[in-house]
Steps between C-alpha positions, in 0.01 A plus 500: 500500500770614739765744376815310592634180648806593705715191543739464792564124478766393245319165453188683380706712260673188367162330456372774269837525322443172316499592128151363429348640820628848422342479155168365629473766769589769246231378260238496774596855596499637146231292326266422788359178645565174317494123536805272494404389147470856370835593650660178374405590143652848540833376636524174303472270803259222593205583722643253753824695522329838523252361753786384725673839485173685559445293815849601615419869437180449699686327783733799538219758483556647152170396345149394600202330343275739312159425648334760274598321177463131570572254223296182519796263481808700593599750762537853375786685669566869560785693659465619859732800452587749227871452556760329716771678698773422749752690706839433339687605816296259710539220245875557466553417868528129413660300218159345428342845471774628268458192281120547487535865395757411232270229360195729487707776335611254233136398442409867459775545240378188315150648490633827356677295232180309412299822475761674283535193278124492443480876430497559124512861384306403186196418714460851639410842361766772482394676823563179699823417315626851573466460880568128548842355564777493754797708594783471744712756675827464687502771764715581799258535792497444875234275659297809603465608135393152394239496780371838377480367143316187611250692715428763232466238226250302713304816574495597131388154387206505742407857413500431125298181544233689696498798263455288185258244644217462252688663209385324179859486370632340819638146490668284761871571476805348663702759690825378650732668740827361618827631630800326649855621561758385248729224612876535476503236220297736278754783513 
């Protein structure tokens, strides 16, 4: 599997920004290869609907058939990349690009909401409850400081993942990072 899919075409970003496609791609990345029927059961959609959206993800290069785990009747799909990225400056050069980035950001926020809604503190032991959750900070920073934060956070996430690989207490966890300047309407 390749590390990242760097998108430069707003149409490709808009294609993956469809609510169901984002969910299907996320499930393939976190849970591994699956058929349209298996994914349909997970997201509460028909296999016909999930099959259509999987073909669209395939068409735009996000997923591929998993030849190693063939299912006799259905295609088994897997992601081609660990994650998707884009250059916001490049995308913001056109109205279509700005719209595509806004749509994908909204899909990301929806996913955070689904994950947090499904997270129940009662399901986890105290050591997980103690470290899980979210926080927000309102800081006054220049772009250079935000770049430094982003770079150091990325570096730390990768370092921790490598250091704790194979730890028997390790679980897949969602780690989010986001920062945007406040708009004048928020003041």
